[in-house]
N, C-alpha and C positions, 0 to 999 in steps of 0.2 A: 231421296233419302240419304242421310249422312251414313258414314261408316259405323258410327255408334248406334244409330238406329237399325241399321241392318244387322249388327252384331246382337242387339237385344231381341230382334224380332225372328231372325233366321239361324242363328247359332245355338245349339244345345246348350243350356245354361247349367253350371255346376252348383249354383247358389242363388238365393233370391235377391242378393244385393251385390253383384260382382264389381270389382274395381274398375273395369271398363277403361283402363288407360289405353290410349291409341299409340302404341310404339311403332315409330317409323324407321329407327336405326338404332343399332347396338355396336359399341366398340370397346374392347378391352373389359374395363369394370363399369362402364357407363351405358345408360339407355337414354334415348331421345324420343319425347313424344311429339305429336303432330303440331304443337305449338312451340317446338324447339326447346322445351324445358329439358333440362339434364337432370338425370337421377343416378345416384351412386347405387349400384346394384350389389346388395350384401347378401343376396340369396342365389345367385348365379343359376337361375332356372331350377333351383332345388337340386344342387350338386351336379348339374349337367354340364355347365360351363366352367369346369375346373381350371382350363388354361385361357379363360376369358373369352369375350365375344369376337367374332370376326378375325380370328387368327389367320394370317396370310397364308401360312403353309397348309392349314387345313382347307381354306378356300381354293388354293391352287390344286390340291389333290382332288377335291371335289370336281372342279372344271376338268381336269384331265381324265378322270375316270368317266365323267358323264359323256365326254367326247368318244371315249372307247366304246363302252357299252353300259346300259344300265340293267334292267330286269331281263333275265334270260330264261330261268327255269327255276322251279321250286327248290329250295335249300337242300343241299346233301347229293344231287344227282349229277352235277357237271362240276369239273375242275375249273374253278374260277380264281384267278390269281389274287384279287383283293381279299378273298376269304383266306385262302392258304397263307398269304403273307401276314395277315393279322392274326390268325390262329398260331402261326409260328412265333410271333412276337409276344403274345399273351403266354403261351406256354412255357416260352423261354424265360419269362420273369415270374414263373410260379413253381412250386415244388414239383419234383418229377412224377408224383402220382396224379397231378392234374394236368394231363396231357391230351385230352380230347375235348373239342370245343363244339357245342351245338349252338349255333347262332339263332336268335329269335328277333322279332321286331320290337320288343319292349321288355321291361323288367318284369311286369307280371306274367308274361308269356314264358319267360325264363323260370319262374316259380311254378307255373303249370307244368312245364316240361319236367322239372326236377321231381315233382310229385309223382308224376307217371313213371319216370325212370326209377324211382325208388321202390314203387310198388312192383314194377316188372322184374327188377333185379332180385329183390328179396323174396317176392311171392307173398309179401304181407300187405295188410290193408290199413293198419292204424298208422296215423301220423300225428306226431306231437309238436306244438308250437308253444308260444309263450304270450302271457298276457301282456297287452300295450304293444304288441309287435305289428309291424306293417309289412306286408308283401305283395301289395297289389289289389285291384278292385274287381278282377273277373271271378266267376263263381268259385273255382277252386282256391285262388288266393283269398277270396273273401272268407271262405270256409275256415281259413287258418289265422286270419289276422285277429288280434287279441283284444278286441272291444266289441261288447254285445250291442252297443248303440248303432254301429255301422253294419253289423251282420243282420240284426233283428228284421228289417224291413224286407229282407230278400229270402227268407227261409221258405222252404226247406233248402238247406245246404247239404255239403257232403257229410255223410255219417263217418263215425271212427275217428273223430279228431279230438285230441287231448289238449287243453290249455293249461300250461304249467306256469308257476311263478318264476321269473327271471331272477337269477342269483340265489335261488333256493336249493340248497343242498338236499334237503328232505325230498322235495319234488322229483329228484332224479330217480328216486325209487320206482316211479310210475313208468319209467322206460324199461321194457321187457323184451322177451323173444318175439313178441307179437307185433312190435313196433317197426314199421318199415323205415322210417326216418324221422329225425328231429330237425326243424327248421328254425333258426334263430338269426336274428340280426347281430353281426359281431358287435355293433354298438346300436342300441336302440335309438332310432332317429326320431320317429313321431311321437314317442313317449317323452320327448324333451331332452334328449341326449343322456341316456342311461347307459354307463360303462360297466361291463361285468367284472367281477372280482377274477383275477387271473387264475386262482385255484379253483374257482367253480367252472370256468369254462374248460380247464384242464380235466376237472373231474367229469364234466358232461362228455368230452372227447372219450375218457376212459370208459365211461358207462356204455357209449354207443359201440365201442370196440367189444367189449364184453358180451353185449347182447346181439351182435351181428347187425345192429341198427346203423343206417347211414347218417352221418352228421352233415347237414345242409347249412351252409353259412351264407346268409344274404349280406353281400356288400354292394348292393345296388346304389345306395346312398353314401355309404362310408369308403368304397374303394376308390382307386387312383389317386393316392396321396392325401386325401381329405383329412385323415387322422394323423399324419406325420410320417407314415410309412406307405410304400406302394399299395399294400394290403393290410388292412387293420389287424387281420388274425396273426400276422408276423409279430405283433407286439405281446401275444399271449402263448407263443410257443406251441400252438396247435396247428394242425392241417385238417381242413374238411375232406369229406369224401366227394361232396358236390359244392361248387362255389357259384353263386348267383351274381350276375353283374348286369348293369343297365346304366341309365342316366349318362354319366361321363364316358362310358364305353364308346359312344357314336360320335364324340368330339362336337356335339351340338346336333347331329342327326339321329333319327330313332333307330336304336339298336339294343339288344339284349343278348344274354348268353348264359347257358349253364354249362359248367366245365367239370369234367370227372375222369376218372382212370378209364383208359380205352376198354378194358374188359368189362367194366360196368356199362359205359355208354353203348357197347355193341349189342346189349340186350334189347335195344330199340329197333334192331334190324331184322328180327324175325319173330314169328309167333305173336302178333301178326307182322308181316312185312309192312314197311311204311307206318310203323306203330306210332310214329310222332313225326309230323311234317309241318312245315312253315313256309307260306308262299313267299313272304318278304323277308324272312330271317336271313341275315348275312347279305342284304342287299349290297351289291358291288360299290355303290356310291357311299353308303353309309360306313362299309368296312374301310374304304379308302380313307374316308375322313377320320375314322376311329384310330387307324394305324398312325395317321400323321399327328393327330392330338397326342397318342401315347409317346411318340418319338420327341415331340416338343416337351412333354411333361418330364421325360427322363433326361433329355439333353440340357435343358435350361436349369437344372437343380433346384427347381422351385419347391420340391418336397422338402429338401433340407432346410427351408426357412419357415416352414409351417409352425413349429412350435415357438419360434422367435416372434412371429406375428401374433400367435395366440397370447403370449405372454404381454405384448403391447395392448391389445385388447383389454385384457384382464386389469392391467395397471390403469388405463384410462377409464375403466367402468367401474373401478372400486369405489365403494362407499357413496354411490349415488342414492339418494333417498328415494323410496318407493320400489326399488329393485330388492325383492326379497332373497334372491339366490342367483347365482350364475353357475350353470353347469357347462363344461367344455371338455373336448378332447380334440386337440389340434384346432382346425378351422371349422368346427362344428360346435356350435355354442347355443345354449338357451338361457335367456334372461327371464326369470320367473317374476310375475307381478301378482297382486292380491286376486285378481280375477280376469276373465276374458275380456269384460267391458273395459277395464282398465288398459289391459294390453292393446285392445282395439284402438283406444284414444291415442295411445303412443304410436301405433303403426300409421294412423291416419294423419297424426302430427308429423311423423317423419317424412310422409309423402310430401307435405307442404314444404318441408326443409329440403326436399330433394334427395331423399334416401329411400330405397325400395327394399321392403321385407315383409314378412307375413308371420303367422302362427303355426303351431304343430296340431296335427289331427287329435292326438290323444292328450295333449297338454296345451289347450287353447288359451291358458293363462301365461303361456311363455312365447317370448319373441325369438324369431329364428334368425340366426347369424350364421350362414354358410356361404361366404364369398368366393368369387374366383380366387384360386391360389395366388394369382399374380397381383393380388391387391397390394398397393404400395403402402408404406408406413404413413405418408401424408394422407392417403385415403382413409386409412384406419383412425387416424387422428380426427379427421373431418367427420367420419361416421359417429365416432364416440362423443364428440362435442355436440352433434345434433341429438344423440340420444340423451345426453345430459341436459341439454336445453329443454327438450320436449317433456321428459320425465319430471324434471324440477317444476314444471308448470302444471303439473297434475293437480 
């Protein structure tokens, strides 16, 4: 049997018609398949590979830590230097109130942990989230994502969930002293890059403070420089009570985290003891990789070039027929077409041209552009040329 046949027969499928590309190598912004065909990767593992594929410093950190030790004990019980070093680096680049890190193995587990933390700390059970939001696919995360199409097949889900309209000042009145937390993506990703009004996000922060509700901001996709600052919330002059991280957090390795003030986080230590545990959260090798990736991100000043690269994309994609609208915030972009069918033709056409991309869960008519932040100007020009060629032939 070929690898493709094994994949189709023995790997759990997520769709009836997977792309089934057999990738054998990745480097910087390029992917290579089994036939040595080269693809320009403009989705970067969906915001995972912010510093590109196969960064040498990250690989060296992985090798060194693997030689020292890998899994030892459930997260939170032993002093493990990769965890402490990474927690120190993260909190050192965050507001002072976000000073306690609970590592998980994925972004959706970070969401689950934050939901439990909010309930435990406030003593409340109601949770508010937003329509067209995405926070993961496990049962709790699925309960709060903002699209009934994805929730309906798995009901019953968690009770006590409110789904509000993003950017609606009126809906903020639904947040009360009964609400444990409000969970929002700082930039809605799977909705097709929806940016909140600054005044609205500040009003949300104010409402949460007034009602004693914890504000949870999900930067699993938009964190680590994706939107032109290390954290997207910096651009809105708000600070969350809990921050969710994942994807780029591990530098290409599986890692998630929820971060809060220590007095809030400490509520998970008692009544019950071990109120939240995670076997592989903060895996030493993943933390070593994530720390190395964060250091590369900060030392190479690639965040400073995000808006310049966004501008080049927008200039090169301007006035292309059949693209109805372009929404962007930094190197997170959505190209809107008439329908999913039209968008899928573009995605398939780009694969033939050697450009790898996909669509958004809640905006299937939109093509996703979230490349590694190291993407060069020449690669941007190449990607835009391919997009123009494919779209013009629709």
